[in-house]
N, C-alpha and C positions, 0 to 999 in steps of 0.2 A: 504494500500500500504506500503510495507516494506521500511524502510529508512536505511541510512548508520548506524544509531544508533543500529539497530537490525540485521545488516548484520553478518552472521556466516561465519568466514573465513574457506573456504573449497575448495580444489582443485577439488572436485567431484560435485560442483554445476554448475552448469553452463546452305409525311409524316407529323406528328405533329411536333411541334417545338422541343420537346425533346424525340423523339421516337428512343432511342438508346438501349433499353433494349433487350437483347438476349433471347434465349430460356430459359424456366423455369429451366431445370436442370443446365445449365451453371450459371445462376444467383444464384441458390442455392449453387453451389460450391464456387462462389465468396463470398457469405455471410459467409460460413463456414471458408474460408481462412481469411477473415477479422476478424471474431470473434476470430480466433486462434492468429492472429498477433497483434490485438488491445491492449491486456493487456501488451504485451512485449514492444510495442512502448511507452505506457503510463509510464511503469516502467522506461524505459531508459531516459525519459525526465521529471523526477522529480515527477511523479504522477499527479493526477488531482489537479488543482488549485481550492481550495474550498472557493470561494468568492460568496456568494449567489446572490448579485446584478449583478456581472459580468457574472455569469453563466446563470442567468435568461435572461439577455440581449442577450447573444449568442444563447440561445435556441429560443428566440423570432425571431431573425433574421433568424435562421435556418429554423424555421417553415414557415416563409414567402417565403424563397427561395424554399423550398421543395414543397410548394403549387404551386408556379409558374412553377416548373419543371414538375409537373403533372405526375410523374412516380410512380411505385410501389416499388421503392427502400426504404428499411427501414433505413432512414438516422439517423445517430448518430453524435452529435457535442460535442466535448470535448475540454476544455481549459487545457493546460498542464502547470504545475508549473515550468516553465523554462524561463530564460531570453534570451535564444538563440532565435534569430529571425528566425522563421521557421513555416511552415504549412505542413501538410501531409494528404494524402488521402489513405485509404486502401480499397480493394475490399469489396463490400457489403454495401457501404455508410458510412463508418467511416471517419469522417472529424475531423482533429485535428489542433488547432492553439495555439501557445504559448502566454503567457501573454506578453512576450517580443515583439512579433510581434504586438499584439493589442495596445501596448503603442505607436507605431509609427503612428497609424491612426489619422485622424483629425475629422472624423465623422462616422456615422453609415454606410453610403454607402461604405466607403473604407473597413470597416470590412466585409461587405457583398460581396465586390469585391473579397477579398481573399477567402472567403468561396465558392463563386460561381466558382472561378477558380479551387479549389480543387474538387468541385462537378463535374466539367467538366472532370477532370482526371478519376473520377469514371465512369461517363456516357460513356466516350470514351474507357473504359477498360484499360487505361494506368496503373492504379494502380495494376492491376492483373499482367501485364507483369513485373512491377517493383519488386513486392514482389517475384515473381518466380525467378528473377535473383538474388535477395538478398538471397533467400533460397539456391540457388545453391552455392553461395559464402560461406554461413555458412556451408554447407556440406563439401566443400573443406577444410575449416578451421578446422572442427571437425577431419579431417584426421590428422592435426597437433596435435590436442589434444591427439589422440591415441598414436602417436609417443612419445610425451612428458610425457604421463601419466597424462595430465593436461588439461581437457576441459576448465578450466579457461583461460589458455593462448590462446587456440583456440578462445575464446570469444573476446580476444583482437584483434587477427588477423581478426576475422570475422567483428568486428567493423570497422577496417581499410578497409576491402573489401567493406563494405556497404557504407563507405564514398566515395568510388570511383565509385561504380556502381549504387548508388541510384539516380543519376541525371536523369531527363527526357531529352529526345532529344529536339532539338530546334523545330522540327515539332510537337511533342507532346505538348510542351508549347504553341505553336501558336494555336493548336486545342483547348486546355483548355481555353485559353484567349477568343477565339471566342465563345465558349459555354458560358463562364462566362459573357461576354458582353450581349449576348442575354438573359441570365437568369436574369441579373440585370434589363434589360429593362422590362422583363415580370413581375418582382416583383415590379416595380414602382420606382426603384432606378436610380440615374443618372449613365448611363453606363460609363461616363468619370472617375468615381471614381477608376476604375481599373488602368487606365493609371497614374493618379495622385499618387496613392499609390506606383506603381512601381518606379516612380521618387523619392519618399521619401525613399524607400528602397535602391535605388542606392546611394542617399546622405548619408544614414546611413552607408552603406558599406564603403564609402570613409572616413567617420568620424572614423570608427573603425580602418581603415588602418592608418589614421593620429594619432590616439591615441596610437596605438601599434608601430608606427615608421616603418611600412611596406609600400612597394610600392603599395600593393593591399591587400585586405582582404583575409587572408589565414586561418581563424579560422573555427569554426563550425557554419555555418550560412546558410540562405536560398539561398544565391548566389551559394553555392556548390551543392545544390540539385535541384534548379530551375534556369537553365541557364538564365542569364540576358543580354540582348543586347539593344542598343538604338533602333534597328529595331523593337524589340518587343514592346517597349513603343510607338513608332510611329504607329505601326500596331493597337494596342489597341485603341489609340486615334482616328485613322482614322475610325475604326469601330464605335466608340462612336459618332462621328460627324454625322454619317448617321442615328442615332437613335434619337428619341425625348428625351429631357432633362427630368430627373426624380428628385426624392427627395434626399436631402442630410441632413438628420436630425443630428443636433449637440448635442442637450441637452440629449437625451437618452444615447448616447455614453459617454459623459462627466460624467454623473451621475454614469454610470457603472464603470468608471475608477477611481473615487474618492477613494483615500486611497489604491489603488492597489499597490502591491509590485513592485518596480523597482529593477532589479538585482536579486541576489540570495535570497531564502527564508531561514529563520532561521533553519527549520527542516533539511535542506540538507547542512547547512554550507554556507560559503561565499567564492566566488572568488573575490579577490581584486588585480587587476593587475596580477602579476605572483605568487601570494600567494593564498593558500587555507587554511581557518581556519574554525574550527567547535567549536564555544563556548560551545555548549551543551555537546560535547564529550571532550572538553578541549585539542584539538590537532591542529597542524598546520604544514604546510611545504610550500616550495617555489620551483618553477621550473625556470630554466634559461631563460633569454631573448630569444625570438625566438620560444618559445613553447606557444601553445594556449590551455587554460584549458577549459574543459567541465565538469560541475558539474551535476551528475545524482543522482537519488534517492538512488542507491546502490553503485555507483562507481564514482570516479573522474578520468577522462581521460585527457591526454595531448598529443597533436600532435605536433611533432617537425620537424626540417628540416632534409632532407636526409633520410626520411623513419623512423625516430625514433618515438616510441610510448611508453607512460607510462600509467599504470593503477594502481589506488590505491583503496583498500577497506579494510574491517576489521570488527571486532566485537568480541563477546565472543566466546571462543573455549575451553571449560573446558577440553577436552581430550588432548590438546596439549599446555602445559604451557611454555615449553622450545622452543625458536625459532629454534635452531639448530636441535633438535630432530624432530620437526614438519617438517622442510624443508627436512631433510634426508628421512623421511618416505614418504612424499608426492611425492618426485622425485625418489623413489626407482624403479630401472629397466630402467630408462632413461639414456641417455648419459650425465652424469653430472660430473662436476669437484667437488672436495672435498668441503664440506660445511665448511665455515669459520665463526667463531664467531666474533661479532663486539660489540662495545659499541657506541651507538648513543645518545649523550647528556645525558649520565648516564643511558640509557635504554638498557637492553640486546637485542641483535639482531643477525641475521645470514644472510649470503648471499651464493648463489651458481649460477654457470653459466651452461647453458645447450644449446643444439642445436637441431634443428629439420629439417627434410626434408619436404617440402611442394610441392604442385602441381606447385607453382610458384618459387621454388628454396629453398635454405636453409636459415634459420633465426637463429640468436643468441638471447638468452634470459637470462637476469640476474634477479634473484629473491631476494628480501630483505624482511625479516620478523622481526618485532619489537614487543616486549612485553611491555605493559604499566601496567602490574599487573592485579589483579582481573580476571584472566583467559581471558584476552583480548589481541588479537594479531592484528596487522595491517600489510598489505602486499603491497609492490611495485612490479609490474611486468613490467620490461623494455624489449622492443623488438627492435632489430636492424637488418638490412639486414646482410646476411652472410658475415663474414670477417670484419665487420665494428664496432664490439663491442668495440675494443680498442679506436677507435675514439670517440664513443659516451659515453664511460664509465665515463669520467670526469663530463659530464652533469648529468648522472645517479647518480653518487656518490654524487654530489653536492645536488641533490634533496633528496636522502635518508638521508644524514647527516643533512639536514635542518629540519627533522622531530623533533618536540619537543612538550612538554606539554605547554599549555597556562597558564600563571599566571591568577589569578582572575581579576587583573586589565586589563590585555591584553584582556581577554575574554569579559569583560564588555564594552570594547571599540567598539565592533562590534554589530551594530544594522541594521535591514533592512532599506533600503531607500524606500520611498513611493511616489506615485504620488498625488499631490494636484491639483484640478481644481479651477481656480480663474477667476472671471469676470474681464473683461477689462473695466476700467473707464476712463473718460476724464483726460488727463494729464499723464496717465501711459506710461511707456517707456519699451523698450526691456531691457535696462540696469537695470531698477528697478526690473524686474522679474528675470533677471539673477543673481542679488545679493542675491536672495533667494536660490540659488543653489551652496553654497560654497563647494569646494572640487571636483566638477565635472570637469574632464579634458575638456578643450576647451568648457566651459560652454555655451557661446553664440551660438556656432555652434550647440551644442546639443539642446538648447532651440528652436532654429529656426527649426531644423529638426523635433522634436516631435510635433511642432505646424504648420508645413508646412509654414514657413515664409521665403521666399527667402531673400538673403542678401540685406539689405537696406530697406526692407519692414517694415513699422511701425507696432507696435503691435495692433493698432486699426483695422487692417485688420481681426482680429478674435474677436468674442464676448466673448469667454472663452478660456483660455490657460491652459496648463499643466506645472507644475514645479515639480522638484524632490527634496524632502526634507528628512532629517533624522528624 
């Protein structure tokens, strides 16, 4: 899986209980569509997370659920190397969950609940409808790329479109919950695990809002693509109460999570608050308050207020060492203002502004290219709704001018955070475990969320707990 380190800067890249299976030709088409979209999704979310224990655990849970489903769907289960809390299903049985989501569970049954819910989307064919809508939005965005002479910019707009249309309807979420509860029961897990994990996710969304100073979570998370309501939690719990209780194994899950990365992985650099730093590449920049950063395997994206979008990528580009020449050639033939040369913290750079007509109206785009030597260029693509570039430009300029090389000392200060699983002994306290998590914002709230300890509940309520350490 390519990473930002190897990214080439190029504007040219870019009935029975579960008897829902349709006719063979339709299923074959779904499998082909899933196989086509699966690598794209994995690439966007940091690549596969290559932790043998964690992957073996997920495959084991997946096999148990697949056997309970009793269908001929060729299921595939992938852990994504992303701290974004999300899970995805693609047609043909491709189920994805991020390590960020897995870190919020408290036992095996809750992980199984997420997987069963996503399998429900596949079995009800929701994922096919969702991908088809996303593909349509991408085609519309590619029309923008043709006007701009830059499929890369179209990719930015396509990402924005996907953020909007990728959500399931409330009815689809309810259907997937119902299928998931039945699937948990058939596999011998406690069906209540789905409802308890939904509550934990809601608490984490509130924590993210508290940490970022927002009234609600407005970042890239599962709440955006999986509409969450109190009614949905109650409905899942009501369904579970009608079913027999099942197993909630703790030890296999905790063993799988030991030493798992929390937050960003070193290969893709780190998001720390409103800053992105990549010690391996020796670069960093910051975005203004109010922007949410999403760190991918090849690109870093930021979603801001009032429709502002930022995209950052780069790498070796031997054919274009001069930023101004590179930018002028890349935008040749488009409606572009004159390319301006810049100096950004001692590094040669260039910027240009262009516009494009889209199916949804006009947009403005500012491009900034920076050279760090050794045939290596980095690029910011800033998008604003038509006529609003002047309003957004201060934030865009602040971001571009924050780009800098990391000193050796600065780079050495960034290391991944990891999850440790610790037994709870007599006399242990919440405060004692929280003290092991220095530097975490609202550390007690976070500790209680990742261990499903409501306020005031003593730590003895859990035999094993997770803490986040450097």
